[in-house]
C-alpha positions as a LaTeX table, in Angstrom:
\begin{tabular}{lrrr}
\hline
Residue & $x$ (\AA) & $y$ (\AA) & $z$ (\AA) \\
\hline
Met1 & $-0.10$ & 0.06 & $-0.16$ \\
Phe2 & 2.71 & 2.67 & 1.02 \\
Arg3 & 5.70 & 2.92 & $-1.32$ \\
Tyr4 & 7.88 & 3.63 & 1.51 \\
Pro5 & 7.28 & 2.18 & 5.21 \\
Ala6 & 8.74 & 5.56 & 6.73 \\
Asp7 & 5.40 & 7.23 & 5.63 \\
Arg8 & 3.18 & 5.04 & 7.66 \\
Leu9 & 3.51 & 6.74 & 11.11 \\
Pro10 & 3.13 & 10.39 & 9.82 \\
Val11 & 0.38 & 9.51 & 7.59 \\
Thr12 & $-1.45$ & 7.65 & 10.32 \\
Ile13 & $-1.17$ & 10.70 & 12.73 \\
Ile14 & $-2.19$ & 13.21 & 9.90 \\
Val15 & $-5.54$ & 10.81 & 9.00 \\
Ala16 & $-6.12$ & 10.38 & 12.62 \\
Leu17 & $-5.94$ & 14.70 & 12.94 \\
Thr18 & $-8.44$ & 14.76 & 10.23 \\
Cys19 & $-10.78$ & 12.07 & 11.76 \\
Leu20 & $-10.67$ & 14.22 & 15.03 \\
Asp21 & $-11.41$ & 17.43 & 13.15 \\
Phe22 & $-14.74$ & 15.74 & 11.90 \\
Ala23 & $-15.44$ & 14.04 & 15.33 \\
Leu24 & $-15.57$ & 17.51 & 17.14 \\
Tyr25 & $-17.19$ & 19.18 & 14.24 \\
Phe26 & $-20.15$ & 16.77 & 14.81 \\
Gln27 & $-19.80$ & 16.85 & 18.73 \\
Leu28 & $-18.71$ & 20.07 & 19.85 \\
Glu29 & $-20.97$ & 23.08 & 20.19 \\
Gln30 & $-19.13$ & 25.29 & 22.72 \\
Ser31 & $-17.32$ & 28.14 & 20.94 \\
Trp32 & $-14.39$ & 28.58 & 23.56 \\
Leu33 & $-13.48$ & 24.79 & 22.97 \\
Leu34 & $-13.52$ & 25.27 & 19.03 \\
Val35 & $-11.06$ & 28.37 & 19.70 \\
Ala36 & $-8.86$ & 26.79 & 22.19 \\
Phe37 & $-8.48$ & 23.65 & 20.06 \\
Trp38 & $-7.71$ & 25.94 & 16.90 \\
Leu39 & $-5.10$ & 27.66 & 18.96 \\
Leu40 & $-3.59$ & 24.69 & 20.44 \\
Met41 & $-3.25$ & 23.20 & 17.15 \\
Ile42 & $-1.99$ & 25.90 & 15.03 \\
Ile43 & 1.91 & 24.75 & 15.13 \\
Pro44 & 1.29 & 21.20 & 14.96 \\
Lys45 & $-1.00$ & 21.42 & 12.08 \\
Gly46 & 1.48 & 23.85 & 10.43 \\
Lys47 & 3.95 & 21.10 & 10.49 \\
Ile48 & 1.61 & 19.24 & 8.20 \\
Gly49 & 2.48 & 21.32 & 5.36 \\
Ala50 & 5.96 & 19.77 & 5.12 \\
Trp51 & 4.47 & 16.47 & 4.69 \\
Asn52 & 2.07 & 17.53 & 2.05 \\
His53 & 5.10 & 18.89 & 0.30 \\
His54 & 6.85 & 15.48 & 0.48 \\
His55 & 3.62 & 13.86 & $-0.70$ \\
Gln56 & 3.57 & 16.09 & $-3.91$ \\
His57 & 7.09 & 15.42 & $-4.76$ \\
Thr58 & 6.67 & 11.57 & $-4.26$ \\
Pro59 & 3.13 & 10.13 & $-3.95$ \\
Thr60 & 2.76 & 8.38 & $-0.64$ \\
Phe61 & 0.50 & 5.30 & $-1.85$ \\
Lys62 & 0.89 & 3.03 & $-4.82$ \\
Lys63 & $-2.90$ & 3.38 & $-5.57$ \\
Arg64 & $-4.16$ & 6.56 & $-7.09$ \\
Pro65 & $-7.43$ & 6.78 & $-4.98$ \\
Leu66 & $-5.66$ & 6.55 & $-1.73$ \\
Asn67 & $-3.42$ & 9.47 & $-2.86$ \\
Arg68 & $-6.34$ & 11.61 & $-3.77$ \\
Leu69 & $-7.89$ & 10.73 & $-0.23$ \\
Leu70 & $-4.78$ & 11.77 & 1.49 \\
Glu71 & $-4.60$ & 14.84 & $-0.46$ \\
Phe72 & $-8.00$ & 15.75 & 0.68 \\
Cys73 & $-6.82$ & 15.54 & 4.48 \\
Tyr74 & $-3.69$ & 17.61 & 3.52 \\
Ala75 & $-5.77$ & 20.11 & 1.98 \\
Leu76 & $-8.09$ & 20.67 & 4.90 \\
His77 & $-5.01$ & 21.22 & 7.17 \\
Thr78 & $-3.03$ & 23.18 & 4.98 \\
Gly79 & $-4.97$ & 24.87 & 2.33 \\
Ala80 & $-3.00$ & 23.15 & $-0.61$ \\
Thr81 & $-4.82$ & 21.19 & $-2.54$ \\
Thr82 & $-4.08$ & 18.21 & $-5.00$ \\
Asn83 & $-1.24$ & 19.15 & $-7.61$ \\
Leu84 & $-0.85$ & 22.82 & $-5.91$ \\
Trp85 & 2.83 & 22.11 & $-4.95$ \\
Val86 & 3.42 & 19.52 & $-7.71$ \\
Gln87 & 2.75 & 22.66 & $-10.28$ \\
His88 & 4.15 & 25.54 & $-8.15$ \\
His89 & 6.98 & 23.73 & $-6.26$ \\
Val90 & 7.99 & 20.84 & $-8.09$ \\
Leu91 & 7.43 & 22.26 & $-11.72$ \\
Gly92 & 7.98 & 25.64 & $-10.61$ \\
His93 & 10.14 & 26.71 & $-7.85$ \\
His94 & 12.58 & 23.60 & $-8.28$ \\
Leu95 & 13.29 & 24.55 & $-11.72$ \\
Asn96 & 13.66 & 28.29 & $-11.02$ \\
Phe97 & 14.98 & 28.77 & $-7.59$ \\
Leu98 & 18.30 & 30.10 & $-8.63$ \\
Asp99 & 16.46 & 32.67 & $-11.07$ \\
Gln100 & 14.62 & 35.41 & $-8.88$ \\
His101 & 12.82 & 36.58 & $-12.05$ \\
Lys102 & 11.16 & 33.26 & $-12.64$ \\
Asp103 & 11.14 & 31.37 & $-9.12$ \\
Glu104 & 7.41 & 30.84 & $-7.81$ \\
Ser105 & 8.74 & 31.20 & $-4.52$ \\
Arg106 & 10.89 & 34.18 & $-5.21$ \\
Trp107 & 12.18 & 36.11 & $-2.26$ \\
Lys108 & 13.23 & 39.39 & $-4.49$ \\
Arg109 & 11.04 & 42.19 & $-5.42$ \\
Arg110 & 11.03 & 43.36 & $-8.89$ \\
Ser111 & 13.68 & 46.04 & $-7.96$ \\
Gly112 & 16.10 & 43.28 & $-6.93$ \\
Lys113 & 15.78 & 44.02 & $-3.12$ \\
Val114 & 15.41 & 41.24 & $-0.66$ \\
Met115 & 11.67 & 41.08 & 0.71 \\
Gly116 & 11.29 & 41.04 & 4.51 \\
Lys117 & 9.76 & 37.79 & 5.96 \\
Ile118 & 6.24 & 38.84 & 6.56 \\
Glu119 & 6.02 & 40.24 & 2.90 \\
Tyr120 & 7.44 & 37.16 & 1.37 \\
Thr121 & 4.89 & 35.17 & 3.53 \\
Phe122 & 1.94 & 37.12 & 2.24 \\
Asn123 & 3.20 & 37.34 & $-1.50$ \\
Val124 & 3.98 & 33.39 & $-1.59$ \\
Ala125 & 0.67 & 32.53 & 0.22 \\
Leu126 & $-1.63$ & 34.95 & $-1.77$ \\
Thr127 & $-0.21$ & 34.03 & $-5.03$ \\
Ala128 & 0.45 & 30.24 & $-4.68$ \\
His129 & $-2.81$ & 29.08 & $-6.18$ \\
Leu130 & $-2.64$ & 31.54 & $-9.38$ \\
Arg131 & 0.96 & 30.75 & $-9.67$ \\
Ser132 & 0.24 & 27.06 & $-9.84$ \\
Phe133 & $-2.40$ & 27.47 & $-12.21$ \\
Phe134 & $-0.10$ & 29.27 & $-14.63$ \\
Val135 & 2.69 & 26.72 & $-14.21$ \\
Gly136 & $-0.04$ & 24.00 & $-14.96$ \\
Lys137 & $-0.91$ & 25.52 & $-18.29$ \\
Arg138 & 2.29 & 23.55 & $-19.56$ \\
Phe139 & 0.70 & 20.50 & $-18.02$ \\
Pro140 & $-2.78$ & 20.22 & $-18.88$ \\
Lys141 & $-3.65$ & 16.69 & $-17.20$ \\
Leu142 & $-2.06$ & 18.22 & $-13.91$ \\
Gln143 & $-4.03$ & 21.44 & $-14.03$ \\
Lys144 & $-7.06$ & 19.77 & $-14.78$ \\
Glu145 & $-6.82$ & 17.88 & $-11.57$ \\
Phe146 & $-5.67$ & 20.78 & $-9.75$ \\
Val147 & $-8.64$ & 22.94 & $-10.69$ \\
Phe148 & $-11.33$ & 19.92 & $-10.22$ \\
Tyr149 & $-9.98$ & 18.80 & $-6.55$ \\
Thr150 & $-9.77$ & 22.31 & $-5.41$ \\
Leu151 & $-13.00$ & 23.02 & $-6.38$ \\
Leu152 & $-14.25$ & 19.79 & $-4.75$ \\
Thr153 & $-12.58$ & 20.78 & $-1.73$ \\
Leu154 & $-14.21$ & 24.13 & $-1.74$ \\
Leu155 & $-17.60$ & 22.71 & $-2.39$ \\
Val156 & $-16.97$ & 20.16 & 0.44 \\
Val157 & $-15.83$ & 23.14 & 3.01 \\
Gly158 & $-18.82$ & 25.08 & 1.85 \\
Ile159 & $-21.15$ & 22.42 & 2.92 \\
Leu160 & $-19.56$ & 22.16 & 6.14 \\
Ile161 & $-20.06$ & 25.96 & 6.74 \\
Trp162 & $-23.42$ & 25.66 & 5.71 \\
Phe163 & $-24.37$ & 23.24 & 8.36 \\
Lys164 & $-22.32$ & 24.31 & 11.19 \\
Pro165 & $-20.66$ & 27.63 & 10.43 \\
Met166 & $-18.92$ & 28.18 & 13.88 \\
Gln167 & $-17.45$ & 24.56 & 13.76 \\
Ala168 & $-16.30$ & 24.82 & 10.29 \\
Leu169 & $-14.70$ & 27.91 & 10.80 \\
Phe170 & $-12.40$ & 27.00 & 13.67 \\
Leu171 & $-12.00$ & 23.26 & 12.44 \\
Phe172 & $-11.34$ & 23.71 & 8.78 \\
Val173 & $-11.39$ & 27.27 & 7.34 \\
Leu174 & $-8.93$ & 28.96 & 9.75 \\
Pro175 & $-6.48$ & 25.74 & 9.78 \\
Met176 & $-6.51$ & 25.94 & 5.94 \\
Val177 & $-5.67$ & 29.92 & 6.06 \\
Cys178 & $-2.88$ & 29.61 & 8.86 \\
Gly179 & $-1.83$ & 26.44 & 6.97 \\
Ile180 & $-0.82$ & 28.02 & 3.73 \\
Leu181 & 0.59 & 31.20 & 5.73 \\
Leu182 & 2.61 & 29.04 & 7.95 \\
Thr183 & 4.08 & 26.97 & 5.10 \\
Ser184 & 5.04 & 30.40 & 3.40 \\
Trp185 & 6.48 & 31.52 & 6.38 \\
Ala186 & 8.56 & 28.56 & 7.08 \\
Thr187 & 9.98 & 28.58 & 3.52 \\
Tyr188 & 11.45 & 32.35 & 3.60 \\
Lys189 & 14.77 & 31.05 & 5.38 \\
His190 & 15.41 & 28.10 & 2.93 \\
His191 & 16.98 & 30.45 & $-0.08$ \\
Ser192 & 16.26 & 34.31 & 0.96 \\
Gly193 & 19.29 & 36.26 & 0.42 \\
Leu194 & 21.30 & 33.70 & $-1.23$ \\
Ser195 & 22.16 & 35.16 & $-4.75$ \\
Thr196 & 24.10 & 32.53 & $-6.66$ \\
Asp197 & 24.39 & 30.30 & $-9.64$ \\
Asn198 & 25.79 & 27.44 & $-7.43$ \\
Glu199 & 22.78 & 24.96 & $-6.38$ \\
Phe200 & 25.00 & 23.98 & $-3.31$ \\
Glu201 & 25.33 & 27.54 & $-1.98$ \\
Ala202 & 21.55 & 28.43 & $-2.53$ \\
Ser203 & 19.86 & 26.77 & 0.37 \\
Arg204 & 20.00 & 26.82 & 4.13 \\
Asn205 & 20.09 & 23.48 & 5.92 \\
Asn206 & 19.27 & 22.54 & 9.50 \\
Leu207 & 20.35 & 19.44 & 11.05 \\
Asn208 & 18.59 & 19.73 & 14.22 \\
Arg209 & 17.04 & 16.40 & 15.05 \\
Phe210 & 13.64 & 17.59 & 16.45 \\
Tyr211 & 13.24 & 19.86 & 13.56 \\
Asn212 & 13.79 & 16.93 & 10.94 \\
Ile213 & 11.42 & 14.73 & 12.74 \\
Thr214 & 8.64 & 16.83 & 12.84 \\
Thr215 & 9.15 & 17.91 & 9.00 \\
Gly216 & 10.20 & 14.77 & 7.46 \\
Asn217 & 13.90 & 15.99 & 7.20 \\
Leu218 & 13.18 & 19.11 & 5.32 \\
Gly219 & 16.32 & 20.76 & 6.82 \\
Tyr220 & 18.57 & 18.83 & 4.47 \\
His221 & 17.54 & 21.52 & 1.86 \\
Thr222 & 20.59 & 21.33 & $-0.42$ \\
Ala223 & 20.23 & 17.52 & $-0.56$ \\
His224 & 16.29 & 17.99 & $-1.59$ \\
His225 & 17.11 & 20.47 & $-4.07$ \\
His226 & 19.87 & 18.35 & $-5.47$ \\
Lys227 & 17.67 & 15.46 & $-5.94$ \\
Gln228 & 14.03 & 16.39 & $-5.59$ \\
Gly229 & 12.67 & 13.16 & $-6.33$ \\
Leu230 & 14.35 & 11.45 & $-3.63$ \\
His231 & 12.23 & 10.46 & $-0.60$ \\
Trp232 & 12.43 & 12.26 & 2.40 \\
Ser233 & 13.75 & 9.41 & 4.58 \\
Arg234 & 16.90 & 8.99 & 2.32 \\
Leu235 & 18.16 & 12.77 & 2.29 \\
Pro236 & 20.40 & 12.37 & 5.34 \\
Glu237 & 22.17 & 9.69 & 3.65 \\
Leu238 & 22.71 & 11.97 & 0.45 \\
His239 & 23.45 & 15.08 & 2.64 \\
Glu240 & 26.40 & 13.22 & 3.89 \\
Gln241 & 27.48 & 12.58 & 0.40 \\
Ile242 & 27.36 & 16.15 & $-0.79$ \\
Lys243 & 28.18 & 18.07 & 2.37 \\
Gly244 & 31.77 & 18.76 & 1.57 \\
Lys245 & 30.12 & 20.98 & $-1.25$ \\
Ile246 & 27.98 & 23.05 & 1.08 \\
Pro247 & 29.60 & 26.01 & 2.69 \\
Asn248 & 29.67 & 25.65 & 6.35 \\
His249 & 27.80 & 29.04 & 7.28 \\
Leu250 & 24.78 & 27.36 & 5.39 \\
Ile251 & 24.56 & 24.44 & 7.86 \\
Ser252 & 23.24 & 24.92 & 11.38 \\
Ser253 & 21.69 & 22.63 & 14.05 \\
Ser254 & 19.60 & 25.00 & 16.15 \\
Met255 & 15.81 & 25.39 & 16.28 \\
Pro256 & 14.13 & 28.33 & 14.23 \\
Val257 & 12.51 & 29.38 & 17.54 \\
Tyr258 & 15.99 & 29.50 & 19.34 \\
Asp259 & 17.37 & 31.63 & 16.45 \\
Trp260 & 14.50 & 34.02 & 16.70 \\
Leu261 & 14.93 & 34.58 & 20.51 \\
Gln262 & 18.74 & 35.00 & 20.00 \\
Arg263 & 17.79 & 37.86 & 17.50 \\
Lys264 & 15.57 & 39.50 & 19.89 \\
Arg265 & 18.09 & 39.53 & 22.60 \\
Ala266 & 20.85 & 40.82 & 20.39 \\
\hline
\end{tabular}
């Protein structure tokens, strides 16, 4: 069923969270509990964006219907529907990340100045679906699936809002909005400010164990760009093979939150 055994645990957790959301949708009536649950799950659900990213690089299941069902779960948590990142990220950003005139996740303004983190976050989040659609023009089959499943997801969410608006808002709508914002926020540090034609000098890497457990080794970012089709579980091995080509200042082992606190104290 699974292409790679390493996907079993994260997928089980993500599907279980989806089932929990639907259980709460039908059972919870107290608004304060819905708000508390939404706030409590902002960061954990924000991490799901990394796993959606991995799935759209390398589909999780051997069977197509199972992948579509999993993508529906991902969409409800992250706001990123079927093929959004396939078009925007796999067929867009990964081919263009060294060229800020083309990069779908560009961190430079048209003037050439580097965007701030907040500007970048909203720029990527608000344009993600549109840029994905335009990349998809070169891949009609992918684009057709992207449009169909995006509309289907919006229809389902619309029905959920119709029957229970408060529950739908805090269990589905706000997590979808926060998910795509957090995904965009988290990607800023991957490449921002690294103007180069050398792929080994264009990504920052974070080898912190907790960070990589919760994001599926997304910290091995140079390795991921070097061989984007490689399954996330094999990225540390590839990193060991190429780390001699990566400048030391682009490799760290600290948590992003720690880095932010350090900057605040400075």
